C-alpha positions as CSV (number, residue, x, y, z in Angstrom):
1,M,10.0,154.5,43.2
2,S,10.8,152.1,40.4
3,T,8.6,149.0,40.2
4,W,7.6,146.7,37.3
5,T,3.9,146.3,36.5
6,T,2.4,144.0,33.9
7,S,-0.6,144.9,31.8
8,N,-2.2,143.5,28.6
9,I,-2.9,145.3,25.4
10,S,-6.5,144.8,24.2
11,T,-7.5,143.9,20.6
12,A,-8.2,147.6,20.1
13,G,-4.6,148.4,21.1
14,R,-5.5,149.9,24.4
15,L,-3.3,149.5,27.4
16,T,-4.7,149.5,30.9
17,I,-2.6,151.1,33.6
18,P,-3.4,149.4,36.9
19,Q,-5.4,151.4,39.4
20,K,-2.8,151.5,42.1
21,L,-0.2,152.9,39.6
22,R,-2.8,155.5,38.2
23,D,-3.5,156.6,41.8
24,R,0.2,156.9,42.7
25,L,0.9,158.9,39.6
26,R,-2.3,160.9,39.8
27,L,-3.4,159.8,36.3
28,R,-7.1,160.3,35.5
29,Q,-9.3,159.8,32.5
30,G,-8.0,162.1,29.8
31,S,-4.5,162.5,31.3
32,K,-1.8,162.8,28.7
33,V,1.2,160.5,28.8
34,L,4.4,160.4,26.8
35,L,5.6,157.2,25.1
36,Q,9.3,156.8,24.3
37,E,10.6,153.8,22.4
38,V,13.8,152.4,24.0
39,A,16.0,149.5,23.0
40,D,13.8,146.7,24.5
41,G,10.4,148.3,24.7
42,V,8.5,151.4,25.6
43,V,8.7,153.9,28.5
44,I,5.5,155.6,29.5
45,M,5.9,158.9,31.4
46,T,3.5,161.5,32.7
47,T,3.6,164.9,31.0
48,R,4.0,166.7,34.3
49,P,7.5,168.1,34.7
50,L,9.8,165.8,36.5
51,T,11.8,166.8,39.5
52,Q,15.6,166.6,39.3
53,P,15.7,163.4,41.4
54,Q,13.0,161.8,39.2
55,M,14.8,162.8,36.0
56,A,18.1,161.4,37.4
57,E,16.4,158.1,38.4
58,Y,14.8,157.8,35.0
59,L,18.0,158.5,33.1
60,L,20.1,156.2,35.2
61,D,17.5,153.4,35.0
62,S,17.4,153.9,31.2
63,L,21.1,153.9,30.9
64,V,21.6,150.8,33.1
65,T,18.8,148.9,31.2
66,G,20.3,149.9,27.9
67,I,23.9,149.0,28.6
68,G,23.2,146.0,30.8
69,P,23.8,143.3,28.2
70,E,26.8,145.0,26.7
71,A,28.3,145.6,30.1
72,E,27.8,142.0,31.0
73,R,29.4,140.9,27.7
74,L,32.4,143.0,28.6
75,G,32.7,141.4,32.0
76,L,31.2,144.2,34.1
77,R,29.1,142.1,36.3
78,E,29.4,143.9,39.7
79,E,28.3,147.3,40.7
80,K,31.9,148.3,41.6
81,D,33.0,147.6,38.0
82,L,30.3,149.9,36.6
83,D,31.2,152.5,39.2
84,A,34.8,152.5,38.0
85,V,33.6,153.0,34.4
86,I,31.3,155.8,35.4
87,R,34.1,157.6,37.3
88,V,36.3,157.5,34.2
89,I,33.6,158.8,32.0
90,R,32.7,161.5,34.5
91,Q,36.4,162.7,34.6
92,R,36.7,162.6,30.8
93,T,33.4,164.5,30.3
94,F,34.5,167.1,32.9
95,A,37.9,167.6,31.2
96,E,36.3,167.9,27.8
97,R,33.7,170.4,29.0
98,Y,35.9,172.5,31.3
99,G,39.4,171.8,30.0
100,T,40.6,170.5,33.3
101,A,40.5,167.1,35.1
102,K,38.1,166.7,37.9
103,P,39.4,165.0,41.0
104,A,38.1,161.5,41.5
């Protein structure tokens, strides 16, 4: 589940994670979190191992967020345009890795 939540940073530099989000992520006092700087901000993640679908969602979300402005500048404004680019990259990566073209 990917939702945006707003929070404020205190004068002491503390960030409060809203209660509903802490409950959903099973975060308690003393829970460790990872902070990763990205192009336009910070991603906060739990330190629990992610499942494959969670990791895929995180990576795809990071990718789309990171390339969004550049994709739009290049005229890739619709999902079908981005799908075509992903298909080409997937085929090229498969060919580079395994020495053969993967069917589309």
